[in-house]
TORVOVEX-934046 format. One line per 10 residues: number of its first residue (from 1); their letters; for each residue x, y, z of C-alpha. Coordinates in nm, 3 decimals. Layout:
residues N
NUM> A> X:Y:Z | ...
***
This chain:
residues 141
1> XXXXXXXXXX> -3.717:3.905:1.711 | -3.965:3.635:1.605 | -3.969:3.769:1.246 | -3.588:3.769:1.235 | -3.586:3.409:1.356 | -3.843:3.305:1.091 | -3.640:3.479:0.821 | -3.327:3.300:0.940 | -3.497:2.958:0.941 | -3.651:3.013:0.598
11> XXXXXXXXXX> -3.317:3.083:0.434 | -3.187:2.803:0.216 | -2.858:2.784:0.405 | -3.026:2.661:0.723 | -3.204:2.382:0.538 | -2.882:2.286:0.361 | -2.700:2.283:0.694 | -2.966:2.058:0.847 | -2.943:1.816:0.554 | -2.562:1.816:0.576
21> XXXXXXXXXX> -2.579:1.747:0.951 | -2.811:1.450:0.900 | -2.598:1.311:0.616 | -2.286:1.365:0.825 | -2.432:1.158:1.107 | -2.522:0.878:0.870 | -2.177:0.897:0.707 | -2.010:0.878:1.049 | -2.207:0.562:1.128 | -2.093:0.403:0.802
31> XXXXXXXXXX> -1.730:0.497:0.863 | -1.743:0.371:1.222 | -1.875:0.039:1.096 | -1.607:0.032:0.825 | -1.333:0.080:1.084 | -1.480:-0.156:1.343 | -1.603:-0.434:1.115 | -1.361:-0.426:0.818 | -1.037:-0.237:0.881 | -0.962:-0.335:1.240
41> XXXXXXXXXX> -1.016:-0.711:1.182 | -0.772:-0.691:0.888 | -0.522:-0.501:1.105 | -0.576:-0.758:1.379 | -0.508:-1.040:1.132 | -0.194:-0.866:1.008 | -0.068:-0.813:1.364 | -0.125:-1.172:1.473 | -0.469:-1.140:1.629 | -0.418:-0.820:1.827
51> XXXXXXXXXX> -0.753:-0.657:1.910 | -0.698:-0.286:1.959 | -1.039:-0.242:2.122 | -0.913:-0.455:2.412 | -0.607:-0.238:2.477 | -0.667:-0.075:2.812 | -0.500:-0.003:3.144 | -0.687:-0.067:3.464 | -0.632:0.219:3.706 | -0.705:0.015:4.020
61> XXXXXXXXXX> -0.391:-0.196:3.968 | -0.571:-0.525:3.906 | -0.550:-0.726:3.585 | -0.863:-0.809:3.387 | -0.879:-1.039:3.084 | -1.101:-0.806:2.883 | -1.223:-0.449:2.886 | -1.577:-0.573:2.943 | -1.463:-0.762:3.253 | -1.290:-0.453:3.390
71> XXXXXXXXXX> -1.596:-0.239:3.327 | -1.824:-0.502:3.484 | -1.603:-0.494:3.794 | -1.642:-0.117:3.804 | -1.273:-0.050:3.749 | -1.167:0.281:3.602 | -0.979:0.218:3.278 | -0.777:0.408:3.020 | -0.915:0.277:2.691 | -0.637:0.372:2.451
81> XXXXXXXXXX> -0.738:0.096:2.207 | -1.079:0.257:2.163 | -0.903:0.591:2.118 | -0.693:0.435:1.842 | -1.013:0.314:1.670 | -1.161:0.664:1.700 | -0.844:0.818:1.553 | -0.857:0.583:1.255 | -1.224:0.672:1.207 | -1.138:1.042:1.222
91> XXXXXXXXXX> -0.859:1.004:0.966 | -1.091:0.824:0.725 | -1.361:1.091:0.764 | -1.105:1.372:0.728 | -0.953:1.214:0.417 | -1.296:1.162:0.262 | -1.396:1.524:0.330 | -1.062:1.634:0.183 | -1.134:1.437:-0.135 | -1.486:1.580:-0.161
101> XXXXXXXXXX> -1.367:1.940:-0.114 | -1.082:1.885:-0.358 | -1.320:1.749:-0.622 | -1.562:2.036:-0.561 | -1.289:2.298:-0.595 | -1.163:2.134:-0.914 | -1.512:2.142:-1.065 | -1.570:2.512:-0.993 | -1.499:2.749:-1.279 | -1.182:2.946:-1.236
111> XXXXXXXXXX> -1.252:3.318:-1.213 | -0.981:3.576:-1.233 | -0.947:3.791:-0.922 | -0.662:4.000:-1.055 | -0.548:4.153:-1.382 | -0.220:4.290:-1.508 | -0.164:4.661:-1.553 | -0.099:4.713:-1.927 | 0.154:4.988:-1.851 | 0.379:4.846:-1.577
121> XXXXXXXXXX> 0.262:4.481:-1.582 | 0.208:4.471:-1.204 | -0.081:4.267:-1.066 | -0.384:4.468:-0.957 | -0.728:4.364:-0.822 | -0.986:4.299:-1.092 | -1.210:4.589:-0.988 | -0.929:4.846:-0.970 | -0.962:5.156:-1.188 | -0.613:5.285:-1.113
131> XXXXXXXXXX> -0.285:5.094:-1.082 | -0.133:5.125:-0.733 | 0.219:5.090:-0.874 | 0.221:5.337:-1.163 | -0.112:5.520:-1.098 | -0.225:5.470:-1.457 | -0.598:5.467:-1.521 | -0.727:5.121:-1.599 | -1.034:5.010:-1.790 | -1.315:4.876:-1.572
141> X> -1.337:4.498:-1.555
***
């Protein structure tokens, strides 16, 4: 079992995964700062000074001026403003990953996975040696 574990760790994929995990954590910190320090103040300015991070509901029925005051009083709160910030952060991360994957897929060379049968013109897998439609023998790919 120890040898299997060493073989697993020594594979390049594990190292690449570790590097991706570390970069992902750093990227998440940057995006969180972008949302908190850049985007949300602009949204707050556009909405007349509304601070989404201060949107909360106190579950003990009392009113508190700020979330920090409610938490200092030990009140249980529903922090839907912080959830909104987290959702915006998630959407930015998801969109960025989408753009990266899209650019990666566009840069990969296109390889054919199918070919046309020269006899009946139906589509067959690239490695097929016989057409499933007309049963003609096909040249190897």
